[in-house]
C-alpha positions in Angstrom: 17.5 -85.9 -22.8 21.2 -85.0 -23.5 22.1 -82.3 -20.9 25.6 -81.5 -22.0 24.8 -80.0 -25.2 27.2 -79.0 -27.9 29.0 -75.8 -29.1 25.7 -75.1 -31.1 24.0 -74.6 -27.7 20.3 -74.0 -27.3 18.0 -72.3 -29.7 14.8 -70.7 -28.2 12.3 -69.8 -30.9 10.0 -67.1 -29.7 11.0 -63.7 -28.0 8.3 -63.7 -25.5 7.8 -64.0 -21.7 8.4 -67.8 -21.7 11.4 -67.5 -24.1 13.2 -65.0 -21.9 12.5 -66.9 -18.7 13.7 -70.1 -20.3 17.0 -68.4 -21.3 17.5 -66.9 -18.0 16.7 -70.1 -16.1 19.2 -72.0 -18.1 21.9 -69.6 -17.0 20.7 -69.7 -13.3 20.9 -73.5 -13.6 24.6 -73.3 -14.6 24.3 -73.8 -18.3 27.3 -72.3 -20.1 26.5 -73.4 -23.6 25.6 -70.8 -26.1 22.0 -69.5 -26.1 20.2 -67.9 -29.0 16.8 -66.3 -28.5 15.2 -65.5 -31.8 11.9 -63.7 -32.6 10.3 -61.8 -35.5 9.2 -58.6 -33.8 11.5 -55.6 -34.1 11.4 -55.0 -30.3 13.3 -56.6 -27.6 11.1 -58.9 -25.6 8.6 -57.0 -23.5 5.5 -57.4 -21.2 2.2 -58.0 -23.2 -0.5 -57.6 -20.4 -0.1 -53.8 -20.1 -0.7 -53.3 -23.8 -4.5 -53.5 -23.3 -4.4 -51.4 -20.3 -1.7 -48.9 -19.2 -0.1 -48.5 -22.6 -3.3 -47.5 -24.4 -3.9 -44.9 -21.6 -0.5 -43.5 -22.1 0.8 -44.5 -18.7 3.6 -46.5 -19.9 5.8 -46.5 -23.0 6.9 -49.4 -25.2 10.5 -49.0 -23.9 9.3 -49.3 -20.3 7.7 -52.5 -21.0 10.9 -54.4 -22.0 11.9 -57.2 -19.7 15.7 -56.7 -19.7 18.2 -54.3 -21.3 20.5 -55.4 -24.1 23.3 -55.3 -21.6 21.6 -57.9 -19.5 21.5 -60.4 -22.4 25.1 -59.6 -23.4 26.4 -60.1 -19.7 24.8 -63.5 -19.7 26.0 -64.5 -23.1 22.6 -64.7 -24.5 22.4 -63.7 -28.2 19.2 -61.8 -28.8 17.9 -61.9 -32.3 15.1 -59.7 -33.5 13.3 -59.3 -36.9 14.0 -62.9 -37.9 11.0 -65.2 -38.6 11.8 -68.9 -38.4 10.1 -70.6 -41.3 11.5 -74.2 -41.2 13.2 -76.4 -38.5 14.8 -79.9 -39.2 16.6 -82.2 -36.8 19.5 -84.3 -37.7 19.0 -88.0 -38.3 20.3 -89.0 -34.8 18.3 -86.3 -33.2 21.4 -84.7 -31.7 20.8 -81.3 -33.0 19.4 -79.6 -36.0 18.9 -76.4 -38.0 16.5 -73.7 -38.1 16.1 -71.4 -41.1 14.8 -67.9 -41.1 12.7 -66.2 -43.8 15.8 -64.1 -44.5 17.9 -67.2 -45.2 19.8 -66.9 -41.9 20.4 -70.3 -40.5 20.6 -71.2 -36.7 22.3 -74.5 -35.8 21.3 -76.0 -32.5 21.9 -78.9 -30.0 18.9 -78.3 -28.0 15.7 -76.8 -29.1 12.9 -74.9 -27.2 9.6 -73.6 -28.9 8.2 -70.6 -27.1 6.3 -69.5 -30.3 3.2 -68.2 -28.4 -0.2 -67.5 -30.2 -1.8 -65.2 -32.7 -5.2 -63.6 -32.7 -7.9 -65.6 -34.0 -9.1 -63.9 -37.2 -12.7 -63.9 -38.5 -13.0 -62.9 -42.2 -15.7 -60.4 -41.7 -16.6 -58.5 -45.0 -14.8 -55.1 -44.4 -12.0 -56.4 -42.2 -9.4 -54.8 -44.4 -10.8 -51.3 -43.7 -8.6 -48.8 -41.8 -9.4 -48.6 -38.2 -10.2 -52.4 -37.8 -7.5 -54.1 -35.7 -6.5 -56.9 -33.5 -4.3 -56.6 -30.4 -1.3 -58.8 -29.7 1.9 -57.0 -30.3 3.3 -53.7 -29.2 3.0 -52.5 -32.9 -0.7 -53.4 -32.7 -1.1 -51.5 -29.4 0.5 -48.4 -30.9 -1.6 -48.3 -34.0 -4.7 -48.8 -31.6 -3.6 -46.1 -29.3 -3.3 -43.8 -32.3 -6.7 -44.7 -33.6 -8.4 -44.2 -30.1 -6.9 -40.7 -29.8 -8.9 -39.6 -32.8 -12.0 -41.7 -32.2 -15.5 -41.0 -30.7 -17.2 -44.3 -31.3 -15.3 -47.5 -30.4 -16.8 -51.1 -31.1 -15.2 -54.1 -29.5 -16.1 -57.4 -31.1 -15.6 -60.1 -28.4 -16.4 -59.9 -24.7 -13.2 -61.6 -23.4 -10.6 -60.2 -21.0 -8.6 -58.3 -23.7 -11.8 -56.8 -25.4 -13.3 -55.7 -21.9 -9.9 -54.1 -20.8 -9.8 -52.1 -23.9 -13.4 -51.2 -23.7 -13.0 -50.1 -20.1 -10.1 -47.9 -20.8 -11.8 -46.2 -23.9 -14.9 -45.5 -21.9 -12.8 -44.0 -19.0 -11.4 -41.7 -21.7 -14.8 -40.5 -22.5 -15.4 -42.4 -25.7 -18.7 -44.1 -26.7 -18.0 -47.9 -26.5 -20.1 -50.8 -27.6 -19.1 -54.5 -26.9 -20.5 -57.1 -29.1 -20.4 -60.6 -27.7 -21.7 -63.6 -29.7 -22.2 -65.8 -26.7 -25.0 -65.3 -24.1 -22.6 -64.0 -21.5 -19.2 -62.2 -21.1 -15.9 -64.2 -20.6 -18.1 -67.5 -20.3 -15.2 -69.7 -20.8 -13.2 -68.3 -17.9 -15.7 -67.5 -15.1 -19.1 -68.4 -13.6 -22.4 -67.0 -14.5 -22.4 -64.8 -11.5 -19.1 -63.3 -12.3 -20.2 -62.7 -15.9 -23.4 -61.1 -14.9 -21.5 -58.9 -12.5 -19.2 -57.6 -15.2 -22.1 -57.1 -17.6 -23.8 -54.9 -15.1 -20.7 -53.2 -14.0 -19.7 -52.2 -17.5 -23.2 -51.0 -18.4 -23.3 -48.9 -15.2 -20.1 -47.2 -16.5 -21.8 -46.3 -19.7 -20.6 -49.2 -21.9 -23.2 -50.6 -24.2 -23.0 -54.5 -24.2 -24.8 -56.6 -26.8 -25.1 -60.2 -26.1 -25.8 -62.8 -28.6 -24.6 -60.4 -31.1 -24.1 -61.6 -34.8 -21.7 -59.3 -36.8 -22.6 -59.3 -40.4 -19.9 -56.9 -41.8 -18.0 -53.9 -41.3 -19.1 -50.8 -43.1 -16.8 -47.9 -44.5 -16.2 -44.8 -46.4 -13.0 -43.9 -48.2 -11.3 -47.2 -47.0 -11.9 -46.3 -43.3 -14.4 -48.1 -41.1 -17.6 -46.2 -40.1 -19.8 -48.8 -38.6 -20.5 -52.5 -37.7 -23.7 -54.0 -39.2 -25.4 -56.6 -37.3 -27.4 -59.7 -38.5 -30.7 -57.9 -37.8 -29.6 -54.8 -39.9 -28.8 -52.7 -36.9 -25.6 -50.5 -37.6 -23.4 -49.5 -34.7 -21.2 -46.4 -35.5 -17.6 -47.0 -35.3 -14.4 -45.0 -35.9 -12.3 -47.8 -34.3 -13.1 -51.6 -34.2 -11.2 -54.0 -32.1 -11.6 -57.7 -32.7 -10.7 -59.7 -29.7 -12.1 -63.2 -30.1 -9.4 -65.3 -28.8 -6.0 -66.6 -30.0 -4.7 -69.6 -31.9 -1.4 -71.3 -30.7 1.4 -71.1 -33.3 2.3 -74.8 -34.1 3.7 -74.5 -37.7 7.2 -75.4 -36.7 6.2 -78.1 -34.4 4.2 -79.7 -37.2 7.2 -79.6 -39.3 9.1 -81.5 -36.7 6.2 -84.1 -36.5 5.3 -83.2 -32.9 2.0 -84.2 -31.4 -0.5 -81.4 -31.5 -3.8 -80.8 -29.8 -4.9 -77.2 -29.3 -1.2 -76.4 -29.1 1.9 -78.4 -28.9 1.4 -81.5 -26.5 3.9 -81.6 -23.8 4.2 -83.6 -20.6 4.6 -82.3 -17.0 8.2 -81.5 -17.7 7.5 -79.5 -20.8 8.9 -82.2 -23.0 7.2 -82.7 -26.5 6.3 -86.0 -28.0 9.8 -86.5 -29.7 11.4 -86.7 -26.4 14.0 -84.0 -27.3 12.2 -80.6 -27.9 10.6 -78.5 -25.1 7.7 -76.0 -25.5 6.4 -73.6 -23.0 3.9 -70.6 -22.9 0.8 -70.0 -24.8 1.7 -72.5 -27.5 1.9 -75.5 -25.1 -0.9 -77.9 -24.2 0.1 -79.5 -20.9 -1.4 -81.9 -18.3 -3.8 -80.1 -15.9 -1.3 -78.9 -13.2 -4.3 -78.3 -10.7 -3.7 -80.1 -7.3 -7.3 -80.9 -6.9 -8.7 -84.1 -8.8 -11.1 -83.9 -11.5 -11.5 -81.4 -14.3 -10.1 -81.5 -17.8 -7.0 -83.8 -18.3 -5.1 -81.3 -20.5 -5.3 -77.6 -21.3 -3.5 -74.7 -22.7 -3.0 -71.7 -20.3 -2.6 -68.2 -21.5 -1.1 -66.4 -18.6 2.2 -64.8 -17.4 2.4 -67.1 -14.5 2.1 -70.1 -16.6 4.8 -68.8 -19.1 7.2 -68.3 -16.3 6.6 -71.5 -14.4 6.5 -73.7 -17.4 9.7 -72.1 -18.9 11.6 -72.8 -15.6 10.5 -76.5 -15.9 11.6 -76.6 -19.6 15.0 -75.3 -18.8 15.5 -77.9 -16.2 14.4 -80.5 -18.6 16.9 -79.4 -21.2 19.6 -79.9 -18.6 18.3 -83.3 -17.5 17.5 -82.0 -14.1 14.5 -83.3 -12.3 11.3 -80.9 -12.4 7.6 -81.2 -12.9 4.9 -78.6 -13.2 2.5 -78.5 -10.2 1.8 -74.9 -9.6 -1.7 -73.6 -9.1 -2.6 -71.5 -12.1 -3.6 -67.8 -11.4 -4.7 -65.0 -13.6 -5.7 -61.3 -13.5 -7.5 -58.7 -15.5 -7.7 -54.9 -14.8 -10.8 -53.4 -16.3 -10.9 -49.7 -15.2 -11.3 -49.8 -11.5 -12.3 -53.4 -11.4 -9.4 -55.8 -10.6 -10.2 -59.5 -11.1 -7.9 -62.1 -9.8 -8.4 -65.8 -10.4 -6.9 -68.6 -8.5 -7.0 -72.2 -9.7 -9.3 -73.7 -12.5 -13.1 -73.8 -12.0 -13.8 -76.3 -14.8 -16.0 -79.2 -13.4 -17.2 -77.3 -10.4 -20.4 -78.6 -8.7 -21.1 -75.9 -6.2 -20.5 -72.0 -6.0 -20.3 -69.9 -2.9 -20.9 -66.2 -3.1 -18.7 -64.3 -0.5 -19.9 -60.6 -0.5 -22.4 -58.6 -2.5 -21.7 -58.0 -6.2 -23.3 -54.7 -6.1 -20.7 -53.5 -3.8 -18.1 -54.3 -6.6 -16.0 -56.1 -3.8 -16.7 -59.7 -3.6 -15.4 -63.3 -4.4 -16.9 -66.3 -6.1 -15.6 -69.7 -4.5 -15.8 -72.9 -6.7 -16.1 -76.3 -5.2 -16.0 -79.9 -6.4 -17.1 -82.6 -4.1 -16.9 -80.1 -1.2 -13.2 -79.2 -2.0 -12.2 -75.7 -3.0 -10.9 -75.8 -6.6 -10.8 -72.0 -7.7 -11.8 -68.5 -6.8 -12.7 -65.3 -8.7 -11.9 -62.3 -6.5 -13.1 -58.8 -7.7 -11.3 -56.0 -5.7 -10.6 -58.6 -3.0 -6.8 -59.2 -3.0 -6.7 -60.7 0.4 -9.4 -63.4 -0.5 -7.2 -64.1 -3.6 -4.1 -64.5 -1.6 -5.9 -66.8 0.9 -7.5 -68.9 -1.9 -4.4 -69.3 -3.9 -2.4 -70.3 -0.7 -5.1 -72.9 0.3 -5.0 -74.4 -3.2 -1.3 -74.5 -3.3 -1.2 -76.4 0.0 -4.1 -78.6 -0.8 -6.1 -77.1 2.0 -9.9 -76.4 2.0 -12.4 -73.7 3.0 -15.7 -75.1 4.4 -18.3 -74.2 1.9 -20.8 -73.6 4.7 -18.6 -70.9 6.2 -17.0 -69.4 3.1 -19.8 -66.9 2.5 -19.4 -65.2 6.0 -17.5 -62.0 5.1 -17.2 -61.1 8.8 -14.5 -63.9 9.0 -11.2 -63.3 6.9 -10.9 -66.0 4.4 -7.3 -66.7 5.8 -8.8 -67.6 9.1 -11.0 -70.2 7.5 -8.1 -71.7 5.5 -5.7 -71.9 8.4 -8.5 -73.6 10.6 -8.7 -76.6 8.2 -6.0 -79.1 7.7 -5.0 -80.4 4.3 -7.3 -83.2 3.1 -6.1 -86.7 3.5 -4.2 -87.8 0.4 -3.4 -84.3 -0.8 
């Protein structure tokens, strides 16, 4: 990498959490070259997680979610560009720089390039998807439209039982609406949590009055006068709906990376320093496929993480890489989901576990699920148990362990079990 840059400076494509952090980290590391942060949304960069929770409930406004003021960017000589969608990127023959062109025709010269292009909702072409009242949730504009629809709705249908869908469903039910969740898989959030955690959320949401249908096959959306009125299932059942939210995952945005000839595999392939396959470009955030950063051995070799924590930490690494400073991503991943009064905090990655220890009673709605591989703690799901989460995350970060035969004893604080066990040899 060339750390000195030129007068063209750094171009960061993607006004998101990773993009903002990357720009700020460059300045914090002493970079004085120009920085341009460009994105297609009309808003200044903002927090996305509250869109499915506090924003829909009217507890926060779009303005309050912005990361930084315009003065902040000006003071740090970061040029913030909105409403510009980059449609092509080319590098100079010697790789020393290049040019990005926006849909408007505006050109951006760069010496260094960072892709923080994020992801877009996975769309399923159901018959009737074009009806008014059928929506996806990714941007502030999406959230504002959904908020307006919910305000006038009685019946809400959520297609997809992942975190976003369940967060919206929980908020809508708390507001007194009739809510149905349709999940095609045999359990909720099946890719992210254990069967125990899935079953807990199924029963917890049903206790709160949400109808959850598993193994649901959506056939089409029904409507009158161009507005959705219901969802027809494969068996002919019709679920009434004034609002339908489709939340079936996201797809990384890799169009520009493909133009540059970068390696792709469920995202833009990067190494532990956020460097792409060309040895020049960096990528960070939801669009990047990185080596598994988990300290514990085993599990998948590569993965794409969709979390604020990953966006922030990976962007810091990317900034250092652009400046030829030594850095590598080795942070324990963590996530959270607020669903009404249920707060889920996840530490680590549970893929490849061979043992589960239940800590507490799910019916109490305050418990943790600890995951082990070959006797080593690798992850934890903590529901309304913040102290367990802090202890588990700390143990994973330091390569420590919690004895599986003691972990289920809720009379002993998890922190004490962690501190009593030294780091394993070789960690």
